[in-house]
ZASE-990566 format. One record per residue (C-alpha): residue number from 1; residue in one letter; x, y, z. Coordinates in nm, 4 decimals. Layout:
BEGIN
@pos:NUM&code:A&xx:X&yy:Y&zz:Z
...
% end
This chain:
BEGIN
@pos:1&code:M&xx:14.2109&yy:-10.4264&zz:-2.0937
@pos:2&code:A&xx:14.2861&yy:-10.0851&zz:-2.2472
@pos:3&code:T&xx:14.3772&yy:-10.0426&zz:-2.6115
@pos:4&code:V&xx:14.7014&yy:-9.8515&zz:-2.6552
@pos:5&code:L&xx:14.7029&yy:-9.6254&zz:-2.9617
@pos:6&code:T&xx:15.0132&yy:-9.4934&zz:-3.1310
@pos:7&code:G&xx:15.0305&yy:-9.2190&zz:-3.3930
@pos:8&code:A&xx:15.0856&yy:-9.3747&zz:-3.7308
@pos:9&code:D&xx:15.0138&yy:-9.1182&zz:-4.0002
@pos:10&code:L&xx:14.9153&yy:-8.7569&zz:-4.0637
@pos:11&code:T&xx:14.8091&yy:-8.6200&zz:-4.4011
@pos:12&code:L&xx:14.7370&yy:-8.2500&zz:-4.4611
@pos:13&code:T&xx:14.5876&yy:-8.1224&zz:-4.7865
@pos:14&code:I&xx:14.7105&yy:-7.7797&zz:-4.8993
@pos:15&code:D&xx:14.6039&yy:-7.6306&zz:-5.2336
@pos:16&code:G&xx:14.4892&yy:-7.9721&zz:-5.3526
@pos:17&code:S&xx:14.8194&yy:-8.1436&zz:-5.2699
@pos:18&code:A&xx:14.8379&yy:-8.4104&zz:-5.0000
@pos:19&code:F&xx:15.1360&yy:-8.3833&zz:-4.7641
@pos:20&code:D&xx:15.2267&yy:-8.6935&zz:-4.5665
@pos:21&code:A&xx:15.4457&yy:-8.5520&zz:-4.2911
@pos:22&code:Q&xx:15.7364&yy:-8.7248&zz:-4.1228
@pos:23&code:T&xx:15.5687&yy:-8.6904&zz:-3.7875
@pos:24&code:V&xx:15.7249&yy:-8.7772&zz:-3.4568
@pos:25&code:S&xx:15.3986&yy:-8.7268&zz:-3.2697
@pos:26&code:V&xx:15.0421&yy:-8.6139&zz:-3.3357
@pos:27&code:A&xx:14.7785&yy:-8.5424&zz:-3.0722
@pos:28&code:F&xx:14.4144&yy:-8.4617&zz:-3.1462
@pos:29&code:N&xx:14.2622&yy:-8.2403&zz:-2.8769
@pos:30&code:Y&xx:13.8850&yy:-8.1939&zz:-2.8495
@pos:31&code:T&xx:13.7646&yy:-7.9623&zz:-2.5726
@pos:32&code:P&xx:13.3983&yy:-7.8624&zz:-2.6089
@pos:33&code:D&xx:13.2869&yy:-7.5446&zz:-2.4348
@pos:34&code:Q&xx:12.9961&yy:-7.6823&zz:-2.2349
@pos:35&code:Q&xx:12.8182&yy:-7.4575&zz:-1.9893
@pos:36&code:V&xx:12.5547&yy:-7.5237&zz:-1.7274
@pos:37&code:L&xx:12.2531&yy:-7.2925&zz:-1.7367
@pos:38&code:E&xx:12.0479&yy:-7.2792&zz:-1.4217
@pos:39&code:T&xx:11.6765&yy:-7.2784&zz:-1.5054
@pos:40&code:L&xx:11.3634&yy:-7.2993&zz:-1.2910
@pos:41&code:A&xx:11.3378&yy:-7.6667&zz:-1.3895
@pos:42&code:G&xx:11.6979&yy:-7.7352&zz:-1.2877
@pos:43&code:P&xx:12.0358&yy:-7.7294&zz:-1.4626
@pos:44&code:T&xx:12.0524&yy:-7.7533&zz:-1.8426
@pos:45&code:Y&xx:12.3729&yy:-7.8301&zz:-2.0290
@pos:46&code:V&xx:12.4534&yy:-7.6354&zz:-2.3456
@pos:47&code:T&xx:12.7582&yy:-7.6838&zz:-2.5656
@pos:48&code:L&xx:12.8409&yy:-7.3448&zz:-2.7154
@pos:49&code:T&xx:13.1441&yy:-7.4283&zz:-2.9286
@pos:50&code:K&xx:13.3388&yy:-7.7421&zz:-3.0120
@pos:51&code:P&xx:13.7039&yy:-7.6377&zz:-3.0372
@pos:52&code:Y&xx:13.9686&yy:-7.8873&zz:-3.1415
@pos:53&code:S&xx:14.3310&yy:-7.8798&zz:-3.2476
@pos:54&code:L&xx:14.6218&yy:-8.0914&zz:-3.3646
@pos:55&code:D&xx:14.9553&yy:-8.0802&zz:-3.1826
@pos:56&code:V&xx:15.2221&yy:-8.1903&zz:-3.4289
@pos:57&code:T&xx:15.5911&yy:-8.2647&zz:-3.3893
@pos:58&code:M&xx:15.7686&yy:-8.3560&zz:-3.7108
@pos:59&code:Y&xx:16.1125&yy:-8.3580&zz:-3.8667
@pos:60&code:A&xx:16.1779&yy:-8.0203&zz:-4.0279
@pos:61&code:D&xx:16.1726&yy:-8.0371&zz:-4.4069
@pos:62&code:W&xx:16.2506&yy:-7.6745&zz:-4.4935
@pos:63&code:G&xx:16.4142&yy:-7.6496&zz:-4.8370
@pos:64&code:K&xx:16.3069&yy:-7.9985&zz:-4.9486
@pos:65&code:T&xx:16.0956&yy:-8.0427&zz:-5.2632
@pos:66&code:G&xx:15.7369&yy:-8.0853&zz:-5.1469
@pos:67&code:S&xx:15.8162&yy:-7.9358&zz:-4.8054
@pos:68&code:L&xx:15.5225&yy:-7.9431&zz:-4.5628
@pos:69&code:C&xx:15.6869&yy:-7.6718&zz:-4.3501
@pos:70&code:E&xx:15.7064&yy:-7.4384&zz:-4.6506
@pos:71&code:A&xx:15.3518&yy:-7.5220&zz:-4.7685
@pos:72&code:L&xx:15.2131&yy:-7.4530&zz:-4.4182
@pos:73&code:A&xx:15.4047&yy:-7.1252&zz:-4.3920
@pos:74&code:S&xx:15.2882&yy:-7.0146&zz:-4.7372
@pos:75&code:A&xx:14.9258&yy:-7.1020&zz:-4.6584
@pos:76&code:A&xx:14.9429&yy:-6.9276&zz:-4.3181
@pos:77&code:L&xx:15.0871&yy:-6.6091&zz:-4.4682
@pos:78&code:S&xx:14.8688&yy:-6.5933&zz:-4.7810
@pos:79&code:A&xx:14.5363&yy:-6.7429&zz:-4.6636
@pos:80&code:P&xx:14.5340&yy:-6.7734&zz:-4.2826
@pos:81&code:D&xx:14.1538&yy:-6.7983&zz:-4.2690
@pos:82&code:T&xx:14.1275&yy:-7.0851&zz:-4.5166
@pos:83&code:S&xx:14.1192&yy:-7.4200&zz:-4.3391
@pos:84&code:L&xx:14.3090&yy:-7.7286&zz:-4.4545
@pos:85&code:A&xx:14.1746&yy:-8.0828&zz:-4.4562
@pos:86&code:F&xx:14.3575&yy:-8.3342&zz:-4.2390
@pos:87&code:T&xx:14.3435&yy:-8.7045&zz:-4.1669
@pos:88&code:A&xx:14.5278&yy:-8.8548&zz:-3.8714
@pos:89&code:V&xx:14.5519&yy:-9.2299&zz:-3.8195
@pos:90&code:F&xx:14.6174&yy:-9.3859&zz:-3.4793
@pos:91&code:V&xx:14.6940&yy:-9.7581&zz:-3.4615
@pos:92&code:G&xx:14.6284&yy:-9.9802&zz:-3.1626
@pos:93&code:A&xx:14.6712&yy:-10.3493&zz:-3.0933
@pos:94&code:N&xx:14.3027&yy:-10.4206&zz:-3.1634
@pos:95&code:A&xx:14.1817&yy:-10.1193&zz:-3.3629
@pos:96&code:T&xx:14.2761&yy:-9.8366&zz:-3.5936
@pos:97&code:T&xx:14.1149&yy:-9.4978&zz:-3.5391
@pos:98&code:T&xx:14.0998&yy:-9.2251&zz:-3.8025
@pos:99&code:V&xx:14.0304&yy:-8.8618&zz:-3.7172
@pos:100&code:A&xx:13.9492&yy:-8.6187&zz:-3.9984
@pos:101&code:G&xx:13.8551&yy:-8.2533&zz:-4.0083
@pos:102&code:N&xx:13.9864&yy:-7.9118&zz:-4.1042
@pos:103&code:V&xx:14.2549&yy:-7.7011&zz:-3.9361
@pos:104&code:F&xx:14.3983&yy:-7.3572&zz:-3.9997
@pos:105&code:P&xx:14.7591&yy:-7.3280&zz:-4.1179
@pos:106&code:A&xx:15.0427&yy:-7.2048&zz:-3.8981
@pos:107&code:V&xx:15.4056&yy:-7.1155&zz:-3.9639
@pos:108&code:P&xx:15.6232&yy:-7.3924&zz:-3.8151
@pos:109&code:Q&xx:15.9227&yy:-7.2825&zz:-3.6100
@pos:110&code:F&xx:16.2751&yy:-7.2624&zz:-3.7491
@pos:111&code:G&xx:16.5821&yy:-7.3858&zz:-3.5699
@pos:112&code:G&xx:16.7970&yy:-7.6828&zz:-3.4935
@pos:113&code:E&xx:17.1078&yy:-7.8169&zz:-3.3234
@pos:114&code:G&xx:17.4304&yy:-7.8872&zz:-3.5078
@pos:115&code:A&xx:17.4227&yy:-8.2241&zz:-3.6795
@pos:116&code:A&xx:17.1039&yy:-8.3446&zz:-3.5074
@pos:117&code:A&xx:16.7869&yy:-8.3960&zz:-3.7110
@pos:118&code:S&xx:16.5784&yy:-8.0827&zz:-3.6572
@pos:119&code:Q&xx:16.2270&yy:-8.1194&zz:-3.5259
@pos:120&code:V&xx:15.9492&yy:-7.8607&zz:-3.5302
@pos:121&code:S&xx:15.6432&yy:-7.8528&zz:-3.3061
@pos:122&code:F&xx:15.3284&yy:-7.6552&zz:-3.3730
@pos:123&code:T&xx:14.9562&yy:-7.6488&zz:-3.3035
@pos:124&code:L&xx:14.6967&yy:-7.6306&zz:-3.5806
@pos:125&code:V&xx:14.3669&yy:-7.4868&zz:-3.4582
@pos:126&code:G&xx:14.0548&yy:-7.6678&zz:-3.5789
@pos:127&code:D&xx:13.7915&yy:-7.5026&zz:-3.7973
@pos:128&code:R&xx:13.4847&yy:-7.4905&zz:-3.5703
@pos:129&code:N&xx:13.2616&yy:-7.4764&zz:-3.8792
@pos:130&code:T&xx:13.3750&yy:-7.8288&zz:-3.9670
@pos:131&code:V&xx:13.2830&yy:-8.1011&zz:-3.7222
@pos:132&code:P&xx:13.5641&yy:-8.3575&zz:-3.6985
@pos:133&code:T&xx:13.4876&yy:-8.7216&zz:-3.7633
@pos:134&code:I&xx:13.6295&yy:-9.0061&zz:-3.5574
@pos:135&code:T&xx:13.6097&yy:-9.3507&zz:-3.7110
@pos:136&code:A&xx:13.7290&yy:-9.6718&zz:-3.5480
@pos:137&code:V&xx:13.8029&yy:-9.9716&zz:-3.7693
% end
């Protein structure tokens, strides 16, 4: 029987402050760049890079004290090459899985519809110099 995981929590650390976003969804994507090299002894597999990213959808918190949207935008505009620590927790019926690593900041989108709660979606690219950790509990 498969274990179904649901997103439960995302924490990003920016300038020493932990931001616990009001996320609607979080997806961790890991897509290693593995190539096959043909040698005289046969094929050899080599992983060149290990790219990963976080796809985040959250409720927009622009203008709120402690705004994650504003902290991300500030970090992306002032220090775009400085990665941010993250921890994402996914909860299943039989296990909890934590993914941690570093991602680069991005400016979340602006916008919204009338009286509806505004959501923003963005992708944070992983720092390839920091190998993510995946821990199941």
